[in-house]
C-alpha positions as CSV (number, residue, x, y, z in Angstrom):
1,M,4.8,54.6,17.1
2,P,4.4,53.6,13.5
3,F,6.6,51.1,12.1
4,Q,10.2,52.3,11.0
5,P,11.8,50.3,8.1
6,V,15.5,49.8,8.7
7,A,17.6,51.4,6.1
8,D,19.2,49.4,3.8
9,P,23.2,49.5,4.3
10,D,25.2,51.6,1.8
11,Q,26.4,48.9,-0.7
12,T,29.7,51.1,-1.4
13,R,30.8,51.1,2.1
14,K,33.6,48.8,2.5
15,V,33.2,46.2,5.8
16,P,35.4,44.4,7.7
17,H,34.5,41.3,6.2
18,D,35.8,42.7,2.9
19,I,39.3,42.8,4.2
20,G,39.0,39.2,5.5
21,L,37.9,37.8,2.3
22,L,40.8,39.6,0.6
23,I,43.1,38.1,3.0
24,L,41.7,34.7,2.4
25,R,42.0,34.8,-1.3
26,V,45.5,36.2,-1.2
27,L,46.5,33.6,1.4
28,V,44.9,30.6,0.0
29,V,46.1,31.4,-3.5
30,G,49.5,32.3,-2.6
31,A,49.7,29.0,-0.3
32,F,48.3,26.8,-2.9
33,C,50.7,28.3,-5.5
34,Y,53.6,28.2,-3.5
35,Y,53.3,24.6,-2.1
36,Q,51.4,23.1,-5.3
37,Q,51.0,24.8,-8.5
38,I,54.5,25.9,-9.3
39,G,55.8,22.4,-8.9
40,L,52.8,21.2,-10.9
41,L,53.8,23.9,-13.8
42,L,57.2,22.9,-13.8
43,E,56.6,19.1,-14.1
44,A,53.9,19.9,-16.7
45,W,56.5,22.0,-18.6
46,G,59.1,19.3,-18.5
47,F,56.5,16.7,-19.5
48,T,55.3,18.8,-22.5
49,W,58.5,20.2,-24.0
50,S,61.2,17.8,-22.6
51,G,59.4,14.4,-22.5
52,T,60.2,13.9,-18.7
53,D,57.9,11.6,-17.0
54,W,55.2,12.9,-14.9
55,Q,54.0,10.8,-12.2
56,F,50.6,12.5,-12.3
57,A,50.1,11.8,-16.0
58,Q,51.3,8.2,-15.5
59,D,48.9,7.5,-12.7
60,L,46.0,9.1,-14.8
61,A,47.0,6.9,-17.7
62,D,47.1,3.7,-15.5
63,Q,44.3,4.1,-13.0
64,T,41.4,6.0,-15.2
65,A,40.1,5.0,-18.4
66,L,40.2,8.6,-19.6
67,P,41.4,9.2,-23.0
68,F,44.6,11.2,-23.9
69,P,45.5,11.4,-20.2
70,G,49.0,13.6,-20.9
71,I,46.9,16.1,-22.6
72,I,44.2,16.2,-19.8
73,A,46.8,16.4,-17.0
74,V,48.7,19.4,-18.6
75,A,45.1,20.9,-19.4
76,T,44.2,20.6,-15.7
77,V,47.3,22.3,-14.4
78,V,46.9,25.1,-17.1
79,V,43.2,25.7,-16.1
80,L,43.9,25.6,-12.5
81,T,46.5,28.2,-13.0
82,I,44.2,30.5,-14.8
83,V,41.6,30.0,-12.2
84,L,44.1,30.7,-9.4
85,F,45.4,34.0,-11.1
86,G,41.5,35.0,-11.7
87,L,41.0,34.4,-7.8
88,L,44.1,36.5,-6.8
89,L,42.8,39.3,-9.0
90,G,39.2,38.8,-7.9
91,L,38.0,38.6,-11.5
92,L,35.1,36.3,-11.6
93,T,35.5,35.4,-8.0
94,R,32.7,32.9,-7.6
95,I,33.0,31.1,-10.9
96,N,36.7,30.6,-10.3
97,A,36.2,29.5,-6.9
98,A,33.7,26.9,-7.8
99,I,35.9,25.6,-10.4
100,A,38.8,25.5,-8.0
101,F,36.2,23.7,-5.7
102,V,35.4,21.1,-8.3
103,F,39.1,20.4,-9.0
104,I,40.0,20.2,-5.4
105,G,36.9,17.8,-4.7
106,A,38.0,15.6,-7.6
107,A,41.7,15.5,-6.2
108,M,40.1,14.3,-3.0
109,V,38.4,11.4,-4.5
110,L,41.1,10.1,-7.1
111,P,42.9,7.1,-6.2
112,F,46.1,8.4,-6.3
113,S,48.0,11.8,-5.3
114,I,48.5,14.6,-7.7
115,S,51.1,16.0,-5.5
116,S,53.3,14.7,-2.8
117,T,52.5,17.6,-0.5
118,L,48.7,17.2,-1.2
119,N,47.3,14.9,1.5
120,Q,43.7,14.7,2.7
121,Q,44.1,17.4,5.4
122,S,45.2,19.9,3.0
123,L,42.9,19.3,0.3
124,L,40.0,19.6,3.0
125,I,41.4,23.0,3.9
126,Y,41.7,24.2,0.5
127,L,38.2,22.7,-0.1
128,I,36.6,24.8,2.6
129,A,38.4,27.9,1.6
130,F,37.1,27.7,-2.0
131,L,33.7,26.8,-0.8
132,T,33.8,30.0,1.4
133,L,34.8,32.2,-1.6
134,T,32.3,30.5,-3.8
135,I,29.2,31.5,-1.1
136,A,30.6,34.7,-0.1
137,S,32.5,36.1,-3.4
138,G,35.3,38.1,-3.3
139,G,34.1,41.0,-1.2
140,H,34.5,44.6,-2.0
141,Y,38.4,44.7,-3.0
142,T,38.1,42.5,-6.3
143,L,38.6,43.7,-9.9
144,D,34.9,42.6,-10.5
145,R,33.9,45.3,-8.2
146,S,36.1,47.9,-9.6
147,L,35.0,47.1,-13.2
148,S,31.2,47.2,-12.2
149,A,31.7,50.7,-10.5
150,K,33.3,51.9,-13.3
151,R,30.5,50.6,-15.7
152,R,27.7,52.3,-13.6
153,R,29.4,55.6,-13.8
């Protein structure tokens, strides 16, 4: 009996792990936005436009030697918001997940807390989820896949 090579699976076929990656993306981004990002955005808005005190910016100024800690704190929140929005849509999923992974990894090693609800356990869960999305990508249900399929036609 001659050797019969195994046929490559059809790349356009949707498989169950694609649905799992979609659910992971939506749940992780939804949970992070609900528990962390909305509060951080409101605090950054108040810090920027109303001049209110923001504990994250104050801790960044006191405990690090970074220049312009207020600007860095606001830029961090804005970049993380853009990254989370891109992850939710599935736009540049691996890049956005890698950026979120770096941000969460940095938050784990900072000597202060970014948010009162971010403890080491929740940071580790987010870190694992963003690492999974970095490695596995977004699956079939992403804006990347739709745009690349449209470009191929």
